[in-house]
GUVEXLO-302091 format. One line per field, with one value per atom (N, C-alpha, C, CB): residue in one letter; atom name; y, z, x. Coordinates in nm, 2 decimals, always signed. Each point is the difference from the previous one (the first is absolute). Glycine has a CB too. Layout:
BEGIN
aa = A, ...
at = CA, ...
y = Y, ...
z = Z, ...
x = X, ...
//
This chain:
BEGIN
aa = M, M, M, M, A, A, A, A, L, L, L, L, S, S, S, S, T, T, T, T, P, P, P, P, A, A, A, A, R, R, R, R, A, A, A, A, E, E, E, E, S, S, S, S, P, P, P, P, D, D, D, D, I, I, I, I, S, S, S, S, A, A, A, A, Q, Q, Q, Q, R, R, R, R, L, L, L, L, L, L, L, L, A, A, A, A, S, S, S, S, W, W, W, W, K, K, K, K, E, E, E, E, D, D, D, D, D, D, D, D, S, S, S, S, G, G, G, G, M, M, M, M, R, R, R, R, M, M, M, M, I, I, I, I, A, A, A, A, E, E, E, E, V, V, V, V, I, I, I, I, A, A, A, A, S, S, S, S, A, A, A, A, F, F, F, F, A, A, A, A, S, S, S, S, G, G, G, G, M, M, M, M, S, S, S, S, W, W, W, W, A, A, A, A, G, G, G, G, T, T, T, T, I, I, I, I, E, E, E, E, G, G, G, G, H, H, H, H, P, P, P, P, V, V, V, V, Y, Y, Y, Y, C, C, C, C, P, P, P, P, P, P, P, P, S, S, S, S, T, T, T, T, A, A, A, A, P, P, P, P, L, L, L, L, V, V, V, V, G, G, G, G, K, K, K, K, Q, Q, Q, Q, L, L, L, L, M, M, M, M, G, G, G, G, I, I, I, I, L, L, L, L, E, E, E, E, H, H, H, H, F, F, F, F, V, V, V, V, A, A, A, A, E, E, E, E, N, N, N, N, P, P, P, P, D, D, D, D, A, A, A, A, A, A, A, A, D, D, D, D, K, K, K, K, T, T, T, T, Y, Y, Y, Y, G, G, G, G, F, F, F, F, A, A, A, A, L, L, L, L, S, S, S, S, A, A, A, A, S, S, S, S, L, L, L, L, S, S, S, S, R, R, R, R, A, A, A, A, F, F, F, F, P, P, P, P, C, C, C, C, T, T, T, T, P, P, P, P, G, G, G, G
at = N, CA, C, CB, N, CA, C, CB, N, CA, C, CB, N, CA, C, CB, N, CA, C, CB, N, CA, C, CB, N, CA, C, CB, N, CA, C, CB, N, CA, C, CB, N, CA, C, CB, N, CA, C, CB, N, CA, C, CB, N, CA, C, CB, N, CA, C, CB, N, CA, C, CB, N, CA, C, CB, N, CA, C, CB, N, CA, C, CB, N, CA, C, CB, N, CA, C, CB, N, CA, C, CB, N, CA, C, CB, N, CA, C, CB, N, CA, C, CB, N, CA, C, CB, N, CA, C, CB, N, CA, C, CB, N, CA, C, CB, N, CA, C, CB, N, CA, C, CB, N, CA, C, CB, N, CA, C, CB, N, CA, C, CB, N, CA, C, CB, N, CA, C, CB, N, CA, C, CB, N, CA, C, CB, N, CA, C, CB, N, CA, C, CB, N, CA, C, CB, N, CA, C, CB, N, CA, C, CB, N, CA, C, CB, N, CA, C, CB, N, CA, C, CB, N, CA, C, CB, N, CA, C, CB, N, CA, C, CB, N, CA, C, CB, N, CA, C, CB, N, CA, C, CB, N, CA, C, CB, N, CA, C, CB, N, CA, C, CB, N, CA, C, CB, N, CA, C, CB, N, CA, C, CB, N, CA, C, CB, N, CA, C, CB, N, CA, C, CB, N, CA, C, CB, N, CA, C, CB, N, CA, C, CB, N, CA, C, CB, N, CA, C, CB, N, CA, C, CB, N, CA, C, CB, N, CA, C, CB, N, CA, C, CB, N, CA, C, CB, N, CA, C, CB, N, CA, C, CB, N, CA, C, CB, N, CA, C, CB, N, CA, C, CB, N, CA, C, CB, N, CA, C, CB, N, CA, C, CB, N, CA, C, CB, N, CA, C, CB, N, CA, C, CB, N, CA, C, CB, N, CA, C, CB, N, CA, C, CB, N, CA, C, CB, N, CA, C, CB, N, CA, C, CB, N, CA, C, CB, N, CA, C, CB, N, CA, C, CB, N, CA, C, CB, N, CA, C, CB, N, CA, C, CB, N, CA, C, CB, N, CA, C, CB, N, CA, C, CB, N, CA, C, CB, N, CA, C, CB, N, CA, C, CB, N, CA, C, CB, N, CA, C, CB, N, CA, C, CB, N, CA, C, CB, N, CA, C, CB, N, CA, C, CB, N, CA, C, CB
y = +14.67, +0.00, -0.12, +0.25, -0.32, -0.13, +0.03, -0.13, +0.08, +0.02, -0.14, +0.18, -0.16, -0.12, +0.01, -0.03, -0.08, -0.01, -0.06, -0.01, +0.05, -0.06, -0.15, +0.21, -0.29, -0.14, -0.05, -0.03, -0.06, -0.05, -0.13, +0.11, -0.13, -0.12, -0.10, +0.12, -0.21, -0.10, -0.13, +0.12, -0.19, -0.13, -0.10, +0.04, -0.13, -0.09, -0.11, +0.05, -0.11, -0.10, -0.13, +0.11, -0.14, -0.12, -0.10, +0.13, -0.14, -0.09, -0.15, +0.19, -0.28, -0.14, -0.02, -0.07, +0.14, -0.01, +0.04, +0.04, +0.07, +0.06, -0.09, +0.23, -0.29, -0.10, -0.12, +0.08, -0.13, -0.12, +0.04, -0.09, +0.21, +0.04, +0.01, +0.12, -0.07, +0.00, -0.14, +0.22, -0.31, -0.14, -0.07, -0.01, +0.05, -0.07, +0.07, -0.06, +0.17, +0.06, -0.09, +0.22, -0.18, -0.08, +0.03, -0.01, +0.12, +0.04, -0.08, +0.23, -0.31, -0.09, +0.08, -0.17, +0.29, +0.08, +0.05, +0.07, -0.04, +0.04, -0.12, +0.18, -0.30, -0.13, -0.02, -0.10, +0.12, -0.02, +0.10, -0.09, +0.21, +0.10, -0.03, +0.17, -0.21, -0.04, -0.11, +0.08, -0.18, -0.12, +0.04, -0.14, +0.23, +0.05, +0.08, +0.00, +0.08, +0.07, -0.10, +0.19, -0.28, -0.10, -0.09, -0.01, -0.03, -0.07, +0.08, -0.13, +0.26, +0.08, +0.03, +0.11, -0.09, +0.02, -0.12, +0.16, -0.27, -0.13, -0.03, -0.10, +0.12, -0.02, +0.09, -0.06, +0.18, +0.09, -0.04, +0.19, -0.22, -0.05, -0.13, +0.10, -0.18, -0.13, +0.03, -0.13, +0.23, +0.04, +0.08, +0.00, +0.09, +0.10, +0.03, +0.10, -0.16, +0.03, -0.06, +0.02, +0.06, -0.05, +0.09, -0.11, +0.04, +0.08, -0.05, +0.02, +0.08, -0.02, -0.12, +0.08, -0.07, -0.10, -0.13, +0.12, -0.15, -0.13, +0.02, -0.07, -0.02, +0.01, +0.01, -0.14, +0.22, +0.01, -0.13, +0.24, -0.30, -0.13, -0.08, +0.10, -0.23, -0.10, -0.06, -0.04, +0.08, -0.06, -0.14, +0.22, -0.30, -0.14, -0.01, -0.07, -0.03, -0.02, -0.08, +0.02, -0.08, -0.10, +0.08, -0.16, +0.27, +0.07, +0.15, -0.21, +0.30, +0.14, +0.03, +0.05, +0.05, +0.05, +0.08, +0.00, -0.01, +0.08, +0.09, -0.18, +0.28, +0.11, -0.05, +0.15, -0.24, -0.06, -0.06, -0.04, -0.04, -0.06, +0.10, -0.19, +0.29, +0.11, +0.08, +0.01, +0.02, +0.07, -0.09, +0.13, -0.26, -0.09, -0.01, -0.13, +0.14, +0.00, +0.13, -0.14, +0.25, +0.13, +0.00, +0.10, -0.15, +0.00, -0.09, +0.03, -0.14, -0.08, +0.07, -0.20, +0.26, +0.07, +0.11, -0.05, +0.14, +0.11, -0.05, +0.13, -0.25, -0.06, -0.04, -0.08, +0.03, -0.04, +0.12, -0.23, +0.33, +0.12, +0.13, -0.13, +0.15, +0.11, +0.14, -0.13, +0.15, +0.12, +0.03, -0.03, -0.07, +0.02, +0.06, -0.19, +0.18, +0.05, +0.15, -0.17, +0.25, +0.14, +0.04, +0.04, -0.14, +0.03, +0.00, -0.10, +0.15, +0.00, -0.15, +0.22, -0.23, -0.14, -0.06, +0.06, +0.03, -0.05, -0.06, +0.17, -0.10, -0.06, -0.13, +0.22, -0.23, -0.12, -0.11, +0.14, -0.11, -0.11, -0.05, +0.11, -0.02, -0.05, -0.09, +0.21, -0.17, -0.08, -0.13, +0.21, -0.21, -0.13, -0.09, +0.12, -0.07, -0.09, -0.05, +0.13, -0.05, -0.05, -0.11, +0.22, -0.21, -0.11, -0.12, +0.18, -0.16, -0.11, -0.08, +0.12, -0.05, -0.06, +0.04, +0.01, -0.05, +0.03, -0.06, +0.02, +0.05, -0.05, -0.08, +0.19, -0.31, -0.09, +0.04, -0.19, +0.20, +0.03, -0.10, +0.11, -0.05, -0.09, -0.04, +0.09
z = +7.47, +0.14, +0.03, +0.01, +0.09, +0.05, +0.11, -0.07, +0.05, +0.10, +0.08, -0.14, +0.27, +0.07, +0.09, -0.01, +0.04, +0.08, +0.13, -0.20, +0.30, +0.13, +0.00, +0.12, -0.07, +0.00, +0.14, -0.20, +0.23, +0.13, +0.01, +0.01, +0.10, +0.03, +0.07, +0.01, -0.08, +0.06, +0.00, -0.07, +0.18, +0.01, -0.09, +0.24, -0.31, -0.10, +0.08, -0.17, +0.10, +0.06, +0.00, -0.06, +0.17, +0.01, +0.09, -0.06, +0.08, +0.09, -0.06, +0.10, +0.00, -0.05, -0.10, +0.22, -0.19, -0.08, -0.15, +0.20, -0.21, -0.13, -0.08, +0.09, -0.02, -0.06, -0.05, +0.15, -0.06, -0.05, -0.11, +0.23, -0.23, -0.12, -0.13, +0.16, -0.15, -0.12, -0.05, +0.08, +0.02, -0.04, -0.06, +0.18, -0.15, -0.05, -0.13, +0.23, -0.27, -0.13, -0.12, +0.10, -0.20, -0.13, -0.07, -0.01, +0.05, -0.06, +0.05, -0.02, -0.07, +0.04, +0.05, -0.16, +0.11, +0.05, +0.14, -0.23, +0.27, +0.14, +0.09, -0.08, +0.04, +0.08, +0.02, -0.09, -0.02, +0.02, +0.09, -0.23, +0.22, +0.09, +0.15, -0.19, +0.21, +0.14, +0.05, -0.04, -0.04, +0.03, +0.02, -0.12, +0.04, +0.02, +0.13, -0.25, +0.28, +0.13, +0.12, -0.11, +0.10, +0.11, +0.01, -0.03, -0.08, +0.00, +0.05, -0.19, +0.15, +0.04, +0.15, -0.22, +0.27, +0.14, +0.08, -0.05, +0.01, +0.08, -0.01, -0.05, -0.06, -0.01, +0.10, -0.24, +0.24, +0.09, +0.15, -0.17, +0.20, +0.14, +0.03, -0.02, -0.07, +0.03, +0.03, -0.14, +0.08, +0.02, +0.13, -0.25, +0.27, +0.11, +0.09, -0.15, +0.13, +0.08, +0.13, -0.21, +0.32, +0.13, +0.09, -0.03, +0.14, +0.10, +0.13, -0.12, +0.19, +0.12, -0.02, +0.14, -0.26, -0.03, -0.04, +0.16, -0.18, -0.04, -0.14, +0.23, -0.32, -0.14, +0.00, -0.08, -0.01, -0.01, -0.05, -0.04, -0.05, -0.06, -0.04, -0.07, +0.05, -0.04, -0.13, +0.24, -0.35, -0.13, -0.01, -0.11, +0.04, -0.02, -0.08, +0.01, +0.02, -0.06, -0.13, +0.22, -0.24, -0.11, -0.14, +0.16, -0.16, -0.13, +0.03, -0.12, +0.04, +0.03, -0.02, -0.08, +0.16, -0.02, -0.12, +0.25, -0.32, -0.12, +0.02, -0.14, +0.06, +0.01, +0.01, -0.12, +0.04, +0.00, +0.13, -0.24, +0.30, +0.13, +0.10, -0.07, +0.08, +0.09, +0.00, -0.02, -0.10, -0.01, +0.05, -0.19, +0.17, +0.05, +0.15, -0.21, +0.27, +0.15, +0.05, -0.01, -0.05, +0.03, -0.01, -0.07, -0.04, -0.02, +0.11, -0.25, +0.28, +0.11, +0.13, -0.12, +0.16, +0.12, +0.01, +0.00, -0.10, +0.00, +0.01, -0.13, +0.07, +0.01, +0.15, -0.25, +0.32, +0.13, +0.10, -0.06, +0.01, +0.09, -0.08, +0.12, -0.14, -0.08, +0.05, -0.05, +0.17, +0.05, -0.06, +0.21, -0.26, -0.06, -0.14, +0.14, -0.20, -0.14, -0.02, -0.04, +0.14, -0.01, +0.05, +0.02, +0.04, +0.04, -0.12, +0.23, -0.21, -0.11, -0.04, +0.07, -0.20, -0.04, +0.07, -0.22, +0.26, +0.08, +0.13, -0.11, +0.17, +0.13, -0.02, +0.09, -0.19, -0.03, -0.05, -0.05, -0.03, -0.05, +0.11, -0.22, +0.30, +0.12, +0.09, -0.01, +0.04, +0.08, -0.06, +0.10, -0.23, -0.07, -0.01, -0.13, +0.10, -0.01, +0.14, -0.20, +0.30, +0.13, +0.05, +0.05, -0.09, +0.03, -0.09, +0.07, -0.20, -0.09, +0.02, -0.16, +0.20, +0.02, +0.13, -0.25, +0.36, +0.13, +0.02, +0.09, -0.01, +0.03, +0.13, -0.11, +0.10, +0.12, +0.09, -0.12, +0.25, +0.09, -0.01, +0.16, -0.17, -0.01, +0.12, -0.21
x = +9.93, -0.04, -0.08, +0.00, +0.04, -0.07, -0.09, +0.20, -0.32, -0.10, -0.01, -0.13, +0.12, -0.02, -0.13, +0.25, -0.30, -0.12, +0.03, -0.15, +0.09, +0.04, -0.04, -0.04, +0.13, -0.02, -0.02, +0.13, -0.23, -0.02, +0.08, -0.23, +0.29, +0.07, -0.09, +0.22, -0.27, -0.09, +0.07, -0.21, +0.19, +0.06, -0.07, +0.06, +0.02, -0.06, -0.08, +0.19, -0.29, -0.08, +0.08, -0.21, +0.28, +0.08, -0.06, +0.20, -0.33, -0.06, +0.00, -0.15, +0.13, +0.00, -0.11, +0.10, -0.21, -0.12, +0.03, -0.14, +0.21, +0.04, +0.09, -0.03, +0.13, +0.09, -0.07, +0.18, -0.27, -0.08, -0.09, +0.01, -0.07, -0.08, +0.07, -0.13, +0.26, +0.08, +0.03, +0.10, -0.08, +0.04, -0.12, +0.16, -0.28, -0.12, -0.05, -0.06, +0.12, -0.04, +0.02, +0.05, -0.13, +0.02, +0.13, -0.25, +0.31, +0.13, +0.11, -0.08, +0.14, +0.11, +0.12, -0.08, +0.10, +0.11, -0.02, +0.03, -0.15, -0.02, +0.01, -0.15, +0.11, +0.02, +0.15, -0.21, +0.29, +0.14, +0.07, +0.00, -0.05, +0.06, -0.03, -0.03, -0.09, -0.04, +0.09, -0.24, +0.26, +0.08, +0.14, -0.15, +0.20, +0.14, +0.02, +0.02, -0.12, +0.00, +0.00, -0.12, +0.04, -0.01, +0.13, -0.25, +0.30, +0.13, +0.11, -0.08, +0.09, +0.12, -0.02, +0.02, -0.14, -0.02, +0.04, -0.19, +0.14, +0.03, +0.14, -0.22, +0.29, +0.15, +0.07, -0.02, -0.01, +0.06, -0.02, -0.03, -0.10, -0.02, +0.07, -0.22, +0.24, +0.07, +0.15, -0.17, +0.22, +0.14, +0.02, +0.04, -0.12, +0.03, -0.12, +0.16, -0.28, -0.12, +0.00, -0.12, +0.14, +0.00, -0.08, +0.22, -0.28, -0.06, +0.07, -0.22, +0.28, +0.08, +0.10, -0.20, +0.27, +0.10, -0.04, +0.12, -0.25, -0.05, -0.06, -0.05, +0.07, -0.05, -0.16, +0.20, -0.25, -0.14, -0.06, +0.02, +0.04, -0.05, +0.12, -0.21, +0.19, +0.11, -0.05, +0.08, -0.04, -0.05, +0.05, +0.00, -0.08, +0.04, +0.13, -0.24, +0.32, +0.13, -0.01, +0.10, -0.22, -0.02, -0.01, -0.12, +0.06, -0.01, -0.03, -0.09, +0.14, -0.03, -0.15, +0.23, -0.27, -0.14, -0.01, -0.03, -0.08, -0.02, -0.12, +0.09, -0.10, -0.09, -0.15, +0.16, -0.20, -0.13, -0.03, +0.01, +0.08, -0.02, -0.02, +0.14, -0.05, +0.00, -0.13, +0.26, -0.31, -0.13, -0.11, +0.09, -0.08, -0.10, +0.00, +0.02, +0.10, +0.01, -0.06, +0.21, -0.18, -0.06, -0.14, +0.20, -0.26, -0.14, -0.07, +0.04, +0.02, -0.06, +0.00, +0.08, +0.03, +0.02, -0.10, +0.24, -0.26, -0.09, -0.15, +0.17, -0.20, -0.13, -0.03, +0.02, +0.08, -0.02, +0.02, +0.09, -0.03, +0.02, -0.04, +0.19, -0.32, -0.04, +0.05, -0.20, +0.23, +0.05, +0.14, -0.14, +0.21, +0.13, -0.01, +0.09, -0.21, -0.01, +0.04, -0.18, +0.15, +0.03, +0.13, -0.23, +0.31, +0.13, +0.09, -0.04, +0.17, +0.09, +0.03, +0.11, -0.08, +0.03, +0.12, -0.09, +0.18, +0.12, -0.04, +0.14, -0.23, -0.05, -0.07, -0.03, -0.06, -0.08, +0.09, -0.19, +0.28, +0.10, +0.08, +0.01, +0.04, +0.08, -0.08, +0.13, -0.25, -0.08, -0.04, -0.09, +0.06, -0.04, +0.12, -0.17, +0.29, +0.12, +0.03, +0.09, -0.10, +0.03, -0.10, +0.09, -0.21, -0.10, +0.02, -0.17, +0.19, +0.03, +0.13, -0.14, +0.24, +0.13, +0.07, +0.02, -0.08, +0.06, +0.13, -0.23, +0.31, +0.14, -0.01, +0.11, -0.06, +0.00, +0.12, -0.12, +0.09, +0.12, +0.11, -0.16, +0.28, +0.12, +0.07, +0.02
//
C-alpha cells in the first residue's frame, strides 16, 4: 500500500533576483545554468519575441550574445531598476535586452 501526503503546488522562485543570485554563487554549475537560461530566453526572443508586431530587441549581427554577457546586461538593468528584481526573470530579461539592443525604425 502506498501512502501519499498532500502536496502543495507552489510557484518556483523565478525572479530576476533569484536568477542573478544563482549566477553569482560559487557553484560553477549554477552559474552555467543561469547563463543557459538567459541564452535560451534571449535566443527565443530574437526569433519570435514581439510586442504588437515589433521585435522586443534587435541583437547585434556581429557576434552572438553569450550567457555571461546576457547575465551582465541583466545585472546592470536590475541595478538601475531595483523594482525589476522581484519581477520574473523573463520580464527583466526582456526589458534589459530591449534597452541594451533597441531596434531602430526601418
